[in-house]
C-alpha positions in Angstrom: 11.1 -6.4 21.9 7.8 -4.4 21.9 5.6 -3.4 19.0 2.6 -1.1 19.3 0.3 -0.5 16.4 -2.2 2.4 16.5 -5.3 2.9 14.4 -7.1 6.3 14.3 -5.7 7.7 17.5 -5.0 11.2 18.5 -1.7 12.6 17.2 -0.6 13.5 20.8 -0.5 9.8 21.7 1.9 9.1 18.9 4.1 11.9 20.2 4.1 10.5 23.7 5.1 7.0 22.5 7.9 8.4 20.3 9.7 9.3 23.5 10.2 5.6 24.3 10.0 3.8 21.0 10.9 4.5 17.4 8.1 5.0 14.8 9.4 3.3 11.5 6.1 4.0 9.8 3.0 5.9 10.8 1.3 4.3 13.8 3.8 1.5 14.3 6.2 1.8 17.3 9.1 -0.6 18.0 11.6 -0.8 20.8 13.1 -2.7 23.7 11.8 -1.6 27.1 11.4 -3.3 30.5 8.1 -5.1 31.4 7.3 -2.2 33.8 7.7 0.4 31.1 5.8 -1.7 28.6 2.8 -1.9 31.0 2.9 1.8 31.8 3.0 2.7 28.1 0.1 0.3 27.5 -1.9 1.9 30.3 -1.3 5.3 28.7 -2.3 4.0 25.3 -5.5 2.4 26.6 -6.5 5.6 28.4 -5.9 7.9 25.4 -6.9 5.7 22.5 -10.2 7.7 22.1 -12.2 6.3 19.2 -9.3 4.4 17.7 -7.6 1.1 18.5 -4.3 -0.3 19.5 -2.4 -3.6 19.4 0.5 -4.5 21.7 2.9 -7.3 20.8 5.8 -8.2 23.1 8.5 -10.9 23.3 7.9 -13.6 25.9 8.9 -17.2 26.7 6.0 -19.2 25.2 5.5 -21.4 22.1 5.1 -18.4 19.8 7.8 -16.3 21.5 5.4 -13.4 21.7 2.0 -12.3 23.2 -0.6 -9.8 22.1 -3.3 -7.5 23.5 -5.9 -5.3 21.8 -7.6 -2.2 23.1 -10.3 0.0 21.6 -11.9 -0.3 18.2 -9.7 -2.4 15.8 -10.3 -4.1 12.5 -9.0 -7.4 14.0 -9.6 -9.7 17.0 -7.2 -11.9 19.0 -8.4 -15.5 19.2 -6.9 -18.2 21.5 -6.6 -21.5 19.6 -5.3 -24.2 21.8 -2.9 -21.8 23.5 -1.8 -20.0 20.4 -2.9 -16.4 19.8 -4.2 -15.9 16.3 -5.7 -12.9 14.5 -9.2 -13.0 13.1 -10.5 -10.5 10.7 -14.3 -10.2 11.2 -16.4 -10.3 8.0 -17.5 -6.9 6.6 -21.2 -7.4 7.7 -20.2 -7.3 11.4 -18.1 -4.1 11.1 -15.3 -3.2 13.5 -14.8 -5.2 16.6 -14.8 -3.4 20.0 -12.1 -4.9 22.2 -11.8 -4.1 25.9 -8.3 -3.9 27.3 -6.9 -7.5 27.7 
């Protein structure tokens, strides 16, 4: 299972993702693709995210049964806490976080 969440990205990117994944609500894409296709889609997202941000979540064999990556400017950050990936929402004074591809 793969989930990609997009924030403030070009409409064309959403159209490209809809070829591979379904979009149950605006900016949220869900599907089941191979690891190779997932990584190629993520590379495309990272290159076309422009001033927006993206979150990738996929199923894997770990304690949480999923992993996450962020790219671009998002309102959240991924924090590793003793091997668990958690989401941190920065306080309003610091503004949006800029996350390089991880």
